[in-house]
C-alpha positions as CSV (number, residue, x, y, z in Angstrom):
1,Q,0.0,0.0,0.1
2,V,1.0,3.7,-0.7
3,Q,-0.2,6.7,1.2
4,L,-0.3,10.1,-0.3
5,V,-0.8,13.2,1.7
6,E,-1.2,16.5,0.1
7,S,-0.5,20.0,1.5
8,G,-0.2,23.7,0.7
9,G,-3.8,24.5,-0.4
10,G,-5.5,27.6,0.6
11,V,-7.2,30.8,-0.4
12,V,-4.9,33.0,-2.8
13,Q,-5.7,36.2,-4.6
14,A,-5.8,35.9,-8.4
15,G,-2.3,36.6,-9.6
16,G,-0.5,35.0,-6.7
17,S,1.5,32.0,-6.4
18,L,1.2,28.7,-4.6
19,T,3.3,25.4,-3.9
20,L,1.6,22.4,-3.2
21,S,3.3,19.3,-1.8
22,C,2.5,15.4,-1.8
23,A,4.3,13.2,0.5
24,A,4.3,9.5,-0.5
25,S,5.1,6.7,2.0
26,G,4.8,2.9,2.0
27,S,5.6,0.4,-0.7
28,I,6.8,2.7,-3.4
29,Y,8.7,1.0,-6.3
30,G,11.8,2.6,-8.0
31,I,9.7,3.3,-11.1
32,N,6.5,5.0,-11.0
33,V,4.6,8.0,-12.2
34,M,3.1,10.6,-9.8
35,G,0.7,13.3,-10.8
36,W,-1.6,16.2,-9.8
37,Y,-5.1,16.5,-10.7
38,L,-7.7,19.0,-10.4
39,Q,-11.4,18.7,-9.6
40,A,-13.0,22.0,-10.1
41,P,-16.3,22.6,-8.8
42,K,-19.1,20.5,-10.5
43,K,-16.6,19.2,-13.0
44,S,-14.6,16.0,-13.4
45,R,-11.2,15.4,-12.1
46,Q,-8.6,16.2,-14.8
47,M,-4.9,15.7,-15.1
48,V,-2.8,18.9,-14.8
49,A,0.7,17.5,-14.4
50,L,2.7,14.2,-14.3
51,A,6.2,13.6,-13.3
52,D,7.9,10.1,-13.5
53,T,11.0,8.9,-11.8
54,R,13.2,9.5,-14.8
55,G,12.5,13.1,-14.8
56,G,10.0,13.1,-17.5
57,T,7.1,15.7,-17.1
58,T,3.7,16.2,-18.8
59,Y,1.3,19.0,-18.5
60,A,-2.2,19.8,-19.6
61,D,-2.2,22.4,-22.4
62,S,-4.2,24.8,-20.2
63,V,-1.6,25.0,-17.5
64,K,1.7,25.1,-19.6
65,G,3.9,28.0,-18.7
66,R,2.2,28.6,-15.2
67,F,2.4,25.1,-13.5
68,L,5.9,23.6,-12.6
69,V,5.9,20.0,-11.2
70,S,8.9,18.5,-9.6
71,R,9.9,15.5,-7.4
72,D,12.4,14.8,-4.6
73,I,12.9,11.1,-5.3
74,A,14.9,10.5,-2.2
75,K,12.3,11.9,-0.1
76,N,9.2,10.8,-2.2
77,I,7.8,14.1,-2.4
78,M,6.3,15.8,-5.3
79,Y,5.6,19.5,-5.7
80,L,3.4,21.6,-7.9
81,Q,4.3,25.3,-8.2
82,I,1.5,27.3,-9.5
83,D,2.1,30.8,-10.7
84,D,-0.4,33.7,-11.9
85,L,-3.1,31.9,-10.3
86,Q,-6.6,32.1,-12.1
87,P,-10.0,31.7,-10.8
88,E,-10.5,28.5,-13.0
89,D,-7.5,27.1,-11.0
90,T,-10.1,26.7,-8.0
91,G,-10.8,23.2,-7.0
92,V,-9.3,20.3,-5.2
93,Y,-5.9,19.1,-6.2
94,Y,-5.3,15.5,-5.8
95,C,-2.0,13.6,-5.8
96,H,-1.8,10.4,-7.7
97,L,0.8,7.5,-7.8
98,A,0.7,4.7,-10.6
99,Q,3.3,1.8,-10.1
100,K,3.0,-1.5,-12.1
101,V,-0.8,-2.5,-12.1
102,D,-1.6,-0.2,-8.8
103,T,-2.7,3.3,-8.4
104,F,-3.4,5.4,-5.5
105,W,-4.9,8.8,-4.6
106,G,-4.6,11.3,-1.7
107,K,-7.5,12.9,-0.1
108,G,-6.8,16.2,-1.9
109,T,-6.0,19.9,-0.7
110,P,-8.3,22.5,-1.7
111,V,-7.3,25.7,-3.5
112,T,-9.6,28.8,-3.9
113,V,-8.4,31.6,-6.0
114,S,-10.3,34.9,-5.3
115,S,-10.6,37.6,-8.1
């Protein structure tokens, strides 16, 4: 089993910045993919950024240039730096980890962007 705990959410004014963290613990394999997903109000959960253990990253087109995902592999922590926050960035950000045939989710951290 893998446990994922997100932190760093809050209420931020539009144009501001925020850094989210996801700490992973448990039975983590050396090769895996971690990701951040956003569930905006009344919308389905959508991928915003992925980071694998080899340094590869993937971003949703809508966040390119404003979101930066990074990982501290040794500490099993993933970060998401969000710049120039917009009201459409509001929602719950979930951490996800996929390894072999298993997938795990955190409980999410809420972000509210006020205009």
